[in-house]
N, C-alpha and C positions, 0 to 999 in steps of 0.2 A: 503494499500499500504506499510506504514512504517513496518508493521509486516511481510511482505510477500516479500517485494522489488521486484525484477524482476520475482518471481514466481507468481505475481498477475495475475489472468485470465484477468483482464481489459486490460493488456498491450498485450495479446495475441488474441486480436480481430480479427487481420488478420488471424491468424491461424485457427480460427473458420470457416472462409468463403472461404479460398483459398486453393488449393490444394498445400502441400508442395513438392517440388522437390529438390533433391540434387543439389548443385551447383557443377558445373563441377571443378573437382580438377585435378592438376596434377598427372601423373602416379607415380611420386616419392614423394607423399605427406606422410610425416614420421606418422604424427597423425593417418591418415586412415590405413596405414600399421600396426601400433601398435594396434589399435582396433580390426582389421582383425586377428591379431595373437592372441590376447587375446580370440576372440571368438572361433577360431579354437581349442584352449587347453580346452574349457570348456566341461564338462560332459553333457549329454542331458538334465537333468533337470535343470541344471543351465542355459543353453541356452534358455530353455522355459521361465524361471524365468526372464531373463534378456530382453527377447523380450517383455513380458507382462509389466514388470516394465517400460520400456521405453515408452509404452502407458498409463500407470497408472498415471505416473508423480508423484505429492506429494502423492498420496495414495499408493504408491509401498508397503508400508508395511501392507496393508489390507490383511491378510492371506487368508481370505474367497475369495478373488478375484481370487486366483490361480486355483480355482476349474474350472474356465472357460477355461483353457487349460489342463483339467484332470490331475491336480497335486493334491496330497493329503497334508494334513497339514505337515507332515514330509518332503516331498519333497521340499515344499515351503520354510520351514524353513531352510533345508539343502542349497537349492539355494541361499537363501538370505545371509546365513552365508559364502558360498563359495566366493559370489561376495564381501562381506564385507572384506574377508581375502585378496582377490585379490586386494582390493582397488578401486573396481569400485564403491561401495557404501560406505557411512560413517554412523557411528551411532551417532546421535545428541543427545542420552540419552532419547528422547521422540519419537524417530522415525528414520527411515532411508531416505537418499537422494542420489542421484548420486553425487559422488566427483567432477564431471565436467560436466556441461551440454552440452558440445560438445560430450562427449561419449554418452549421452542419445540421442542427435540428430542424431549421426551417426547411432546408433542401430535402432532408429525409421525409418530413411530414408532407412535402409538396407531392410526393409520389403516392398514388393510391395503395392501400394495404396489399392488394393482390400482386402489384408489380414489385413492392419491397419483399414480399414473400418469395417470389420467384427469383429476385437477385440474391437474397439469403441463401436459398436452395442451390443456385448455381455456383456461389462462392463455397458453400459446404462441399457440394459435389467435387470441385476442383481441389479442395483441400484433401478430401478423402482419396483422390486419385493421386495424391502426391505433388501437385503442382503449387502448393502454397506452403508458407511457413507458420501457419497458424498454430497457436497452443491449443491444448486441449480444451480449456474453458472458452477460448474464442471460436473453436469450432462448435462447441455446444451451444454458444449463443446464437450462431448463425443457424444451426438445426432447430433450436427453438423457435426462432423469429421466422422460419421457414415452415413452421407447423409440423415439425417431425420429432416430437418428444422421445419417441421409441428409440430413433437413431442417436438422439443425444445423451441417452442415460449412461452409456459407457464412458462417454468423454467427460460428463459431469463428475462422475464418480472418480475417475482418474485424475481429473484436473483438480478436484477437491483435495484429493490426497497428496497431490504434488504441491498445492498451495499450503497445506498443513505441514508438510515435511520442511518447506521453505520458510516457515515462520508465521504463516497467516494467523 
């Protein structure tokens, strides 16, 4: 938890088991307007990168993951670079992250629940086929969000045990 702070999956347990819905916002919400304006100006590959990055979370700089939405390596790099230049993402030196979790949440909730579930399922399938570096708990999270709890159970148990062994 100390290493990952609020990005710790243990703090996101409710997100594994409940459908996320966007809180009603006033029609004059300047933050939502800003994000929507940003989204409208993005080229198509950058939009795809942004949508998938919102689902990938901490693994958003895993370039292999972008093949899930039919982007090649160059398009993924271009999209991530564009989002970094627009200050949606920031470079930490050892990876990328959203500059603001509210932006990520807004983009994530902008998708329909069915699309989010399909993306989570595709990410989980890629991880299960060895094309991803997801931890057991991260994989369990994607499986739960994909509405596949029976597939998630062994990863939840193994990930929990690993977390306890490492001092959680």
